[in-house]
N, C-alpha and C positions, 0 to 999 in steps of 0.2 A: 611579123605584125608591125604596122606603121606606128609612129609616135602619135600621141593624142593631138599634138599641135597640127600635124599634117592632116590627120583625119578631120579635124575641125575646119581646116582650109578647104578640104574637098567638099564637105557638106555645105559650107558657106557659099562656095562657087556654084553649086547646083541649086540650093534653095533660095539664096538671096540674089545672086547675079544671073541666074537663069541659064547657065552654061549646060551644054549637052554632055552626055557621058563620054562621047568620043573626044570632045574638046578638053574635058577634064583629064582624060587619060593622056592626051598629047601634052597638056600644060604641065602636069606633075610627073610625066615620064613613067606611068604605071600602066598595067594592063586594064582593059575595059572591064573585065570580070572583077578585078580588085576594086575599081572605082564603084561599080554597081554594088559590091558587097558592103562597103562602108556607107553608101548612100541609103541602102535599105535596112541597115542594122538599127535595132531599137533597144537593145540591151547592152549597156556599156559598163555593167558591174565587172569588177576585176575577179577573175576566176582564181582562187587560191591554188597554189601548186599542190598536187597530190604527193604526199610523202609516204613512202612505204615504211611500214613498221619494221625497224631493224631489230633482229634478235641479238641481244647482248651476249648470249651464251650459245653460240652456234654448235659447239662441240657437245653441249649438254642436252641439246634438243631431243635426241632419241630417248632420253631417260626422264624427261620432265614429267610425263604423265604418271610414271611410277612414283616420283617424288611428291607430286601433288596428292596422290592417294594416301601416302603415308602421313603427310602433314594435315590433311583434312580429317583423317581418322583420329588424330590426336586431340581434336576438339572435345570429344566426350571423355577423355582420360584426365588423370591428375595433371596439374600443370608441371609438377616436378618429374613426371614420367613421360614426357613428350620427347620427340626426336630433336636432338641438337644437330647442328651442321656437321659436327665430327661423326655423330652416329650415322647420319645419312650417307656420308662419304664412305664409311666403313661397310655399310650394307650394300652399297652399289658395287664396291670392289668385290664383295663376297658373292653377289648375285650374278654379275656380268664379268666373265673372265677377261674380256677385251676392253674393259673400262679403263680409260687413260686420262680422265679429266683431273685437274689439280684440285686440292682441297679449297683453295681460295675461290675458284670458280663455283664450286658447290656452295660454299658459305655465302657468297654474294647472292646466289639465286634463292637459297633458303631464307635469308634475311628479307628479301623483297616479297617472297610468297607469304611469310608469316605476318608481315605488315599488312598485306592484303586480307588475310584471313581474320586476324585479331584486331582489325581497326575498330576503334571505339566509336561506333556510329550508333547513337541511341535516339529514339523518338520519344517525345514527351507530350502529354495531353494535359490541358488545364484541369485541375481538380475542383469540381463544383460541390459546394456544401448547401444543404437545405437551411432555411431560416431556423434559428434556435440551436444549432450545433456550435460547439466551441472547441478550441485547442488550448493545451496547457503546456507551459515550459518554464524553466528557471533561467535567470540571467545573473550576472555578477556586477556589483557596483559598490563603491566606497561611500561612506557617509560619516559625518561627525555627530556623535551623541554626547551632549554635555562637554564639548570640547575634545573628546577622545575620538581619534580616527579609527573606524571599524571597517573591516573588509566583509561585506555582506552579500546577500543574495536577494533577488526579488522575483516573486511569482507573477507571471503574466498569463492572463486568460484573454484570448482573442476570439472574435466571432467572424469567421471568414465571409459570411453572406453580406454583412454590413460593414466589415472592417473596423468594428468597434473593439476596444480593448481596455482592460483594467489591470492594475498592478498593485502588489502589496510588498513592502520591504521587510526583510528579516535579517537575523544574524547567522542564519544557516539555511540548509535546504533539506532538513530531515522530515520525518513523517508528520510531526506536530506542526511544522511550518506549512507544509502542503495543506493539511486539513484546516488549519486556522485561516490561511489565505483564501481558500475556496469558500469557507463558511462566511467570511466577512464579505466577499464579493456576492455570494448568493443573497445575503441579507440586504445588501445595498440595492441589488436588482429587484428584490421582492419575488424571486423565482429561481428556478434551477434549469440550466440548459438540458435539452433532451438527450444529447450525447456529448461526451467529452473525449477528445483525442489526446493520447499520451504517447511519449516514447517509452522505452523499456527501462524506466528509472527504477532503481533498487528499492525505493520507498514504496513502490506499488507492485512491482513484479518480482516474485521470488525466482522464477525460472522460465525460460523460453523453451517450450516443448516442441516436438515435431508436429508438422501440419499446421503451423501458425497459431497453436494454442498457447495459453499463458497460465502459469500457476501463480495466482494473486495472493497477496498478504491478507490474512484474516481481518486485520484492522481496516484495510481499504475496502474489503467486501462489506463490512458493517457500515462504513461511511457511505458507500455507494447505495446500499439498500435503504439506508435511513433517508437519503435525499431523493432517491428514485430516478437516477440517471443511468444511461447506458455508457459503458466504457469501451472505447476502441483503441487499438494500439498499432503503431507503425511497424513495419518490418525492421529487422536489425540493420543498423548502419544505413538507415534511409530517412534521415531528418527532413529531406525535401518533401516527404509525404505530408508534413504539417508545416509547409513553407510560410503560411500566413502568420503563425505565432513566432516563427523564427525571425521574420522581418519585424514583427511588432516588438520583440525583445530589444532589437537595436533601436527602433524608433523611440521607445520609452526611455532608453538610456540617454539618447542624444537630446531629447526634447523635455524630459521631466526630471532628469537626474544630473543635469549640467547647468550651472556649476555644481560641485559636490554639495549636497544638501547638508544643512546644519540645523539641529533641533535639540530639544530637551527630552521630549517623550516620544518614543517610537510609535505608540498606539495612536496618538493624536496626529502625527505626521501621516500615518497610513490613511486616516480619515480625510486629510487634506489631499492626498494623492487620488482618492476616489472622486473628489470634487473636481480636480484638475482634469481627470479623464472625461468626466461629463462635459466639461467645457470644450475639450478637444474634439468631441463628436459633432460640433457645429460646422466643421469644415466640409468641403465637397468631397464626395467619393471619387476615387481616382479613375473609375471606369463608368459607373452608372451615373446617370443624369439626376442626381439627388444628393442630399446631405447624408452623412453617416448617421446622424440622429434620427432622421426619418426612416432609414432602412433598419435601424436598430429597434424601432418600435415593432416591426414584423418579427424580429427575434423574440421580443418580450411576449408577443401574442401567442406564440407557439409553446412557450415554456410553462410547465406546471408550477403552481405556487410553492413557495418554500415550506418545509414541514413546520407544523405548529410547535412541536416539541424540539427544543434545541439539543443538539448532540453534545454529549459530554466527552471532551477530547481525551481525558485521562483514561476513560474506560475503553477507548479505541486502541490503546497500546497493547501489542502482543506481549505475552509474558517474557519472551526472550528479549524484547526490546525495552523492558521497563528500566528506566535510568536508576542507577545506584548512587546513593549519596544525596546531597541537598544542593539547591541552587540559590543564588543570591536573590534578594527581593527586587526583581526587575519589573514587576507589575503584570506580567503576562506569561503563561506557560509556554508559549511557542518560541520564546527567545532562548530556550535551553540549547546549547551547542553540544554536540557529541564529545568534543575534546574537553569541555568543562566537566561533563559527567565522568569521563575517564580519570581526569585529574583528581576530582573529589572522591572517586571510588578508592584511589590509592592513598590519599592523604587526608581525607576529611572524615569526621566522626559523625555517625548517623544518630539523629535525635528521633526517638520513637515515642510520640506523645500518647498514642493509643495503646501501647503495651505496658504502661506503668513504669517506664524507665526514664521519664523525662527529667527526673531529679538528678540523674547521673551527671557529674561535672567533669570537664576535661582537666588535665594536670594543672593548667594555668587559666584563671578566669580571663586574663588579658588576651590570651591567645585563642580563645573560643571563637569560632567563626559565627557571625551574626547572620543566620540563614533561616529560610522558611521553606515550606514544602510547596509543591505544585498543587494549586487549588483546582477543583473541578470547574470546567467552563460552565458558568451559569449556576454553580453551587457554592455553599459556604464552608463545607467540611474540608478537612485536611486529609491527604492521602497517606496511608500507612504503608511502609515498605515491608515485604515478606522477610522471613528469616534468611532466605537465600541471598538477599541483598546485602547482608552483613559482609564486610571485608574478610577474606580468608587468607591465611598465610600462603605465600607463593614460593618461598625458598626456605631451606633448612638453615641458611646463614642468618636469618632475621628472627629475632626473639621479640615478640610483641607483648606489651603490657596493656591490658584492657581492663577497665574497672567494671565490676558487676553491680547489681542493684544496691548492694550494701556499701559500695564505695571501696571494696577491697580490690587488689590487683590479682589477676590470674595470669600465670606464665605458661607459654607454650613450650614444651620440652624441646631441647635441642638434640641433634643427632650425636652419636658417639664420635669422638675424635675431631669434631668441628669446633672452630673458635667461637666462644660465647660473644654474641652481639645482641644489641637491642635497638629498638627504634620506637619513638613515641608516635602513635597514630594520629593523635589530635592535631598537633602543630607541625607535623612532618619535618622534624629536625633531621639533619644528615646522620647516617649511621655512625656511631662511635664505637670503635673496636677497643676492647680491653687490652 
């Protein structure tokens, strides 16, 4: 093949200078057929060289089909019971007496074949939600309450159709926090979403059953039936199925909780957060040619109204989840943290106003904790704890002194041969050994 510069001169002599093919052949010292070929040529694309696929494992070629069958059958087996390169090499030696390939050759081919079979190639489709559906999740954030740094959680409810979202800040993420946050958002919206999507949080789901079913907590079932919404759940370890609220959790943290918020009362700050969320909805939707506020109106039109009768959160607690002990007067029942309840269960003294033992005094009036009970949401009465909530002795090494209704001390007998010890329940002094 001639160089492109010489081909260009041949075509220029024929088309521009008007030379004949015989004159061009004589001028450039080429055959007349060659000159005619380049003059009549109309495709000057460079043809890439054809490269033959070279087999990296020529000695293994007679056995590749059998190896492929073994590795492809492993797909439906346990991951820990699949063929390794060592096992493939051993089976080949046992199956074919004349097999003489090295282990390194087999291992190289098995590695390449497994990479081809188990390559993580997944396809994803966008998840579309109807207007009125919402997703629920918790996030973590710090805040200052009365100058004290608290490590808290915040509940986020997002509406994928309009990309609207609301959040409520708490000191934990237990069941009371979930119910209180949802109730506050429902009342702010004046309605309830038609369907709420959750992950498999322990405050809602007791157990994930076969076939995609869920065993739900009784308290959540009562809350759901009271407000009249449907509950949907993501697959295990599939948080991407509620990706809208996952993104909204980060958006709220970056835009509404930075810098670290400081306030005196958490309930009033939660009301301020709802107002800030409403203002945030005035921005443009990231995909639809409209504002979030306008699209959110369609969410509201499809939602049923909020129930007239307010749910009493205290009655939604399951018996096994009823907190033992008392909590500080923090103004709202949803601020109880599970660790506080455990500490007060082991070191706090239970006041029982409705059982006639309210006059019982602790060993020291100065050490008595100033505590109140959880009030019903929307009610005025105080909740009484059952007898099972009283602290019980957990070890034979501890001798507890507890006053009865008459003010006398009752002693729990110790085991034989054990050292006599005692501890005061009310002020949680360290155990003093005699």
